[in-house]
C-alpha positions in Angstrom: -12.8 4.0 -4.1 -9.1 3.2 -4.1 -7.3 2.8 -0.8 -3.6 4.0 -0.2 -1.7 1.2 1.5 1.8 0.6 2.7 2.8 -3.1 1.8 5.5 -4.7 3.8 7.2 -7.5 1.8 9.4 -10.0 3.4 13.1 -8.8 3.1 12.3 -5.7 1.1 11.6 -2.0 1.9 7.8 -1.2 2.3 6.0 -0.2 -0.9 3.4 2.5 -1.2 0.6 1.8 -3.6 -3.2 2.0 -4.2 -5.5 -1.0 -4.2 -9.1 -1.0 -5.4 -10.4 -3.2 -2.6 -8.7 -4.5 0.6 -7.6 -8.1 0.6 -9.9 -10.6 2.3 -8.5 -13.6 4.4 -9.0 -15.9 1.5 -7.1 -14.0 -1.2 -3.9 -15.5 -2.5 -2.5 -12.3 -4.0 -2.8 -8.6 -4.1 -3.0 -6.3 -7.0 -1.2 -3.0 -6.4 -1.6 0.0 -8.6 1.2 2.7 -9.0 3.7 0.9 -6.8 6.6 3.1 -5.5 8.9 3.6 -2.6 7.7 5.7 0.4 9.4 8.8 -0.9 7.5 8.3 -4.3 10.6 7.1 -6.3 10.4 4.2 -8.6 11.1 0.7 -7.5 14.5 -0.4 -8.7 13.3 -3.9 -9.6 10.4 -2.9 -11.8 10.4 -1.4 -15.4 9.9 2.4 -15.4 6.4 2.1 -17.1 4.8 -0.6 -14.8 1.7 0.6 -13.3 0.1 -2.6 -11.8 1.9 -5.5 -9.9 0.5 -8.7 -8.4 2.3 -10.0 -5.3 1.4 -13.3 -3.7 0.2 -12.9 0.0 2.9 -15.4 1.0 5.5 -12.8 0.6 3.5 -10.1 2.4 4.2 -9.7 6.1 1.4 -7.0 6.7 -0.4 -4.1 5.1 -1.0 -0.6 6.6 -3.9 1.3 5.4 -3.1 5.0 5.1 -5.7 7.6 6.3 -7.5 9.5 3.6 -7.7 13.3 3.5 -11.1 13.3 5.1 -9.8 11.2 8.1 -6.8 13.6 8.5 -9.2 16.6 8.9 -10.9 15.0 12.0 -9.8 16.8 15.1 -9.8 14.7 18.2 -10.2 15.7 21.9 -7.1 17.5 23.3 -6.8 18.0 26.9 -4.7 20.9 28.0 
């Protein structure tokens, strides 16, 4: 199962991508599949046909894990 993540790289705009597994604390790099901007446009510094990129964890400030479609359907308690 692939996870959709928002990768925040130092001094760059966040990158939307998929990862096969979430990185562990001992990982030194992350393999991002289908990297793109948040608005789904191509990244200006990658070739147009690139589908996988490996970034070192030393460049990444933090990673956001985006909710799946199943999680978005969950209705929480709403008090009126």
